[in-house]
C-alpha positions in Angstrom: 15.7 16.1 23.2 16.1 12.8 21.5 13.1 10.5 21.8 15.3 7.5 22.5 18.7 7.0 24.1 21.0 4.3 25.4 21.5 0.9 23.8 19.2 1.7 20.9 21.8 4.3 19.7 24.0 1.4 18.7 21.3 -0.9 17.4 20.2 1.5 14.6 22.3 3.5 12.1 23.3 7.1 12.2 22.4 9.4 9.3 25.9 8.9 7.8 25.6 5.2 8.0 22.1 5.3 6.5 23.4 7.2 3.5 26.2 4.6 3.1 23.6 1.8 3.3 21.5 3.6 0.7 24.5 3.8 -1.7 25.2 0.2 -1.2 21.6 -0.7 -2.0 21.8 1.3 -5.2 25.1 -0.3 -6.2 23.6 -3.7 -5.6 20.2 -3.1 -7.1 21.1 -1.1 -10.2 23.1 -3.9 -12.1 20.5 -6.4 -11.1 17.8 -4.1 -12.5 19.6 -3.7 -15.8 20.2 -7.5 -16.0 16.5 -8.2 -15.2 15.2 -5.7 -17.7 17.5 -7.0 -20.5 16.4 -10.6 -19.6 12.7 -9.7 -19.8 13.2 -7.9 -23.1 15.1 -11.0 -24.4 12.2 -13.2 -23.4 9.8 -10.9 -25.2 7.9 -10.0 -21.9 8.8 -6.3 -22.2 8.7 -4.4 -25.5 12.1 -3.0 -26.7 12.3 0.5 -25.2 9.3 0.1 -23.1 9.3 1.0 -19.4 9.8 -1.7 -16.8 9.7 -1.5 -13.0 11.6 -4.2 -11.0 12.0 -4.5 -7.2 15.7 -5.2 -7.1 16.5 -1.9 -5.3 13.8 -2.7 -2.6 15.2 -6.2 -2.2 18.7 -4.7 -1.7 17.3 -2.4 1.0 16.0 -5.5 2.9 19.3 -7.2 2.5 21.1 -4.1 3.9 18.7 -4.1 6.8 19.3 -7.7 7.6 23.0 -7.2 7.4 23.0 -4.2 9.8 21.1 -6.2 12.5 22.9 -9.4 11.9 25.1 -9.3 15.0 22.8 -7.2 17.3 20.9 -9.1 19.9 17.7 -7.1 19.3 14.5 -9.2 18.6 13.1 -8.3 15.2 9.6 -7.8 16.8 11.2 -5.0 18.8 13.3 -3.6 16.1 10.3 -3.4 13.8 7.2 -3.0 15.9 4.1 -4.3 14.1 0.5 -4.9 15.2 -2.9 -4.9 13.7 -3.8 -1.2 13.2 -7.0 0.2 14.5 -9.8 1.5 12.3 -9.0 5.0 13.6 -5.4 4.7 12.6 -6.3 3.5 9.1 -9.0 6.0 8.5 -7.0 9.0 9.7 -3.9 7.7 7.9 -5.6 7.4 4.5 -7.2 10.8 4.9 -3.9 12.5 5.6 -2.3 10.5 2.8 -4.9 11.8 0.3 -4.3 15.3 1.6 -0.6 14.9 1.3 -0.8 13.8 -2.3 -2.9 16.8 -3.1 -0.3 19.1 -1.6 2.4 17.4 -3.7 0.4 17.6 -6.9 -0.6 21.2 -6.7 2.6 22.4 -5.0 4.8 20.9 -7.7 2.4 21.8 -10.5 2.5 25.4 -9.4 6.3 25.4 -8.8 6.8 24.3 -12.4 5.5 27.8 -13.4 8.5 29.4 -11.7 11.3 27.5 -13.4 12.6 28.1 -16.9 11.4 25.8 -19.7 14.9 24.2 -20.0 15.3 23.7 -16.3 16.2 20.0 -15.5 13.0 19.5 -13.5 11.9 16.1 -14.8 8.8 14.5 -16.1 5.3 15.0 -14.7 3.8 11.6 -14.1 6.1 8.7 -14.0 6.8 6.8 -17.2 5.1 3.6 -16.2 3.9 0.4 -17.9 0.2 0.5 -18.7 -0.7 -3.1 -19.7 0.4 -6.7 -19.8 3.2 -8.4 -17.8 5.1 -5.2 -17.1 2.0 -3.6 -15.6 1.5 -6.7 -13.4 5.1 -6.4 -12.2 4.6 -2.7 -11.6 1.5 -3.3 -9.4 3.3 -6.1 -7.4 6.4 -3.9 -6.9 4.7 -0.6 -6.2 1.8 -1.8 -4.0 3.4 -4.9 -2.5 7.2 -5.0 -2.4 8.1 -1.3 -2.3 5.9 -0.3 0.6 7.2 -3.1 2.8 10.8 -2.9 1.9 11.1 0.9 2.0 9.2 1.3 5.2 11.3 -1.4 6.9 14.5 0.5 5.8 13.6 4.2 5.9 11.2 4.2 8.8 12.0 1.0 10.8 15.8 1.3 10.5 16.8 4.8 9.5 14.2 6.8 11.4 14.6 4.7 14.5 18.3 5.4 14.5 17.7 9.1 14.0 15.1 9.5 16.8 17.7 7.9 19.2 20.1 10.7 18.4 18.1 13.8 17.6 14.8 15.5 18.5 11.8 14.0 16.7 11.3 16.9 14.4 14.9 17.0 13.2 15.0 13.2 12.9 11.8 13.3 10.8 13.3 15.9 8.5 16.6 14.1 8.0 14.9 10.8 7.3 12.6 12.5 4.7 15.6 14.0 2.9 17.3 10.6 2.8 14.0 9.2 1.4 13.9 11.9 -1.2 17.5 11.2 -2.2 16.5 7.6 -2.9 13.9 8.8 -5.4 15.9 11.4 -7.1 15.4 10.1 -10.6 14.3 13.7 -11.3 14.2 16.7 -9.1 10.4 16.9 -8.8 10.2 13.2 -7.8 12.8 13.7 -5.1 10.9 16.6 -3.7 7.6 14.7 -3.8 9.1 11.7 -2.1 10.7 13.9 0.6 7.3 15.5 1.4 5.5 12.2 1.5 8.4 10.8 3.5 7.7 13.4 6.2 4.1 12.2 6.4 5.0 8.5 6.5 7.6 9.1 9.2 5.1 11.1 11.3 2.7 8.2 11.3 5.4 5.8 12.3 6.5 8.0 15.2 2.8 8.7 16.2 1.7 5.0 16.3 5.0 3.1 16.9 3.5 0.7 14.4 5.3 0.0 11.1 2.1 -1.5 9.5 0.4 2.0 9.4 3.0 3.7 7.1 3.2 0.5 5.0 -0.5 0.6 4.3 -0.4 4.4 3.7 2.6 4.0 1.4 0.8 1.2 -0.6 -2.3 3.4 -0.9 -0.3 6.4 -2.2 1.6 4.2 -4.7 -1.7 2.7 -5.9 -3.1 6.2 -6.4 -0.1 7.4 -8.3 0.1 4.2 -10.4 -3.5 4.0 -11.4 -4.7 7.6 -11.5 -1.6 9.6 -12.3 0.2 6.9 -14.3 -2.7 5.9 -16.5 -5.4 8.6 -16.5 -3.8 11.9 -15.7 -0.7 11.3 -17.7 -2.6 10.6 -20.9 -5.1 13.5 -20.6 -3.9 16.4 -18.5 -0.1 16.3 -18.7 0.1 16.4 -22.5 3.5 14.7 -22.8 4.5 15.2 -19.2 7.3 17.8 -19.2 6.9 19.8 -16.1 8.2 23.3 -16.4 6.4 23.7 -19.8 3.4 21.5 -20.8 3.0 20.0 -17.4 2.8 23.2 -15.3 -0.6 23.8 -13.7 -2.1 27.3 -14.2 -1.1 29.5 -11.3 -4.7 30.1 -9.9 -5.5 26.4 -10.0 -2.2 25.5 -8.4 -2.7 28.1 -5.6 -6.3 27.1 -4.9 -5.4 23.4 -4.9 -2.3 23.9 -2.8 -4.3 26.0 -0.2 -7.0 23.4 -0.1 -4.5 20.5 0.2 -2.6 22.2 3.0 -5.8 23.0 4.9 -7.0 19.5 4.5 -3.6 18.1 5.6 -3.5 20.3 8.7 -7.1 19.4 9.6 -6.6 15.7 9.2 -3.3 15.7 11.2 -5.0 17.7 14.0 -7.9 15.3 14.1 -5.6 12.3 14.1 -3.5 13.8 16.9 -6.7 14.3 19.0 -8.2 10.9 18.2 -5.2 8.6 18.7 -3.7 7.7 22.1 -0.2 8.8 23.0 2.4 6.6 21.4 4.0 3.9 23.6 7.7 4.1 24.4 10.1 2.4 22.0 11.2 -1.1 22.9 14.7 -1.1 24.3 17.2 -3.8 23.3 18.9 -5.8 26.0 21.7 -3.9 27.7 24.3 -6.2 26.1 23.6 -4.8 22.6 26.7 -3.3 21.1 29.1 -4.7 23.7 32.5 -5.3 22.3 32.0 -2.9 19.3 
């Protein structure tokens, strides 16, 4: 059964509307990103050909969110429930996040052994700036802007709309697929994002608190940026082409994946036992959507 019904159905988007909003955000953010990157290179702040990460896509997601709720009499504090997270929520959340990253790393590293060398799988670690102004922008985007903007859109807006129309498990899966599509620069990145999107969505549904997945998202991005983007990429990936140089040896991948899955299952079980039952979703006033 859906975990929410009634006026909230009309206050939050359906899966089809969410995909349309995602395409709009891409259409708005992509040219702004290109213009911004060209401008930074013209100013000499980014080397020619060097990687640059800019938050225009995330800003576009926020604009789409504001546009969707512009004419709905639904207080923002109810649309996006936030409160100070408890130490238990933070501790269990970060533990599950670390386990989830291990599952993604070893799972995809092992999967790379099963695809042909010429399969369009994508690069291992992301091609990220490692110093100077571009690295500062990367940190601000990845650990600051992206977690807030993406959690507001994908969990606060999209997942809320899905749980109003579908059973929680199905809503969680659909939202994770949409989150993966938003990170489909390469196949392996899309799969990684979808898997972690499941975890972030689970925490939002379990706590009814958007702050928890924001902090967890920021922690995951910080780990990927600092450890995978700067350390692992230079030493272990040897150029970074998954499916050839980047594939983990099968025994290492299997052992790591088994350990990660066991850790994830254990941490989720502990979190479920330790945390109180989630409160009901705030319902908008009964006048929401009248006249639509």
